[in-house]
C-alpha positions as CSV (number, residue, x, y, z in Angstrom):
1,M,-14.5,-0.9,-1.7
2,T,-13.4,-4.5,-2.0
3,I,-10.7,-6.3,-0.4
4,E,-7.7,-7.7,-2.6
5,T,-5.4,-10.1,-1.8
6,K,-3.1,-9.7,-4.9
7,F,-1.3,-6.9,-5.9
8,D,-2.2,-4.8,-9.1
9,S,1.8,-3.7,-9.1
10,D,5.1,-3.1,-7.7
11,Y,4.0,0.1,-5.5
12,R,1.1,-0.7,-4.1
13,K,2.8,-3.6,-3.1
14,V,5.6,-1.6,-0.8
15,L,3.1,1.2,0.5
16,V,0.9,-2.1,1.8
17,A,4.5,-3.8,3.4
18,A,5.3,-0.7,4.6
19,R,2.1,0.3,6.6
20,R,2.4,-3.0,8.1
21,A,5.9,-2.8,9.1
22,R,4.8,0.4,10.9
23,Q,2.2,-1.7,12.2
24,L,4.7,-4.4,13.3
25,Q,7.2,-1.3,14.8
26,N,4.5,-0.2,16.6
27,G,3.7,-3.5,18.9
28,S,1.1,-5.8,16.3
29,S,2.4,-9.6,16.5
30,A,3.9,-10.9,13.5
31,L,1.5,-13.2,11.5
32,V,4.2,-15.8,11.0
33,P,6.5,-17.5,12.2
34,T,9.8,-15.8,11.2
35,Q,13.4,-15.4,12.3
36,S,13.9,-12.2,11.7
37,T,14.0,-9.0,13.8
38,K,13.2,-6.6,11.2
39,A,9.9,-5.0,10.7
40,C,10.4,-4.4,6.8
41,R,11.4,-8.0,6.6
42,I,8.6,-9.6,8.4
43,A,5.8,-7.6,7.0
44,Q,7.5,-9.0,3.2
45,D,7.1,-12.1,4.8
46,E,4.0,-12.0,5.8
47,I,2.4,-10.5,2.5
48,A,3.9,-14.0,0.4
49,A,2.1,-15.9,2.9
50,G,-0.8,-14.4,1.7
51,K,-1.6,-12.8,5.9
52,I,-1.7,-9.7,4.0
53,A,-5.0,-7.6,1.7
54,Y,-5.8,-4.6,2.1
55,V,-9.1,-2.0,1.2
56,K,-9.1,-0.9,-2.5
57,K,-11.7,1.8,-2.9
58,D,-13.7,1.5,-5.8
59,V,-13.3,5.5,-6.8
60,P,-12.8,5.5,-10.2
61,V,-9.8,7.4,-11.9
62,V,-10.2,10.9,-13.5
63,K,-8.0,12.6,-15.9
64,P,-8.1,16.3,-14.8
65,L,-9.3,18.8,-17.3
66,A,-6.6,20.9,-18.7
67,D,-7.3,24.5,-20.6
68,D,-5.7,24.6,-23.9
69,S,-3.4,27.6,-23.1
70,G,-1.0,25.2,-21.8
71,I,-0.1,27.7,-18.9
72,P,-0.9,26.3,-15.2
73,I,-3.7,28.4,-13.6
74,I,-2.5,29.1,-9.6
75,A,-5.4,30.2,-7.5
76,T,-3.9,32.2,-4.5
């Protein structure tokens, strides 16, 4: 696992901001001074200030194997 401070995609940035906003709603204190009272905006300000990092697991992306038949098989 590695600790990342830069975001490799906007999607990951949104996920991290949403998780941080939830932490703020549950009572965490803000890491940066801000005029806003909205958790989402505070989380975005913290990310912009470089105060938020996330853990990225070192799991390789593996493409799933597919049958040549083109018909998905659903196990029941």
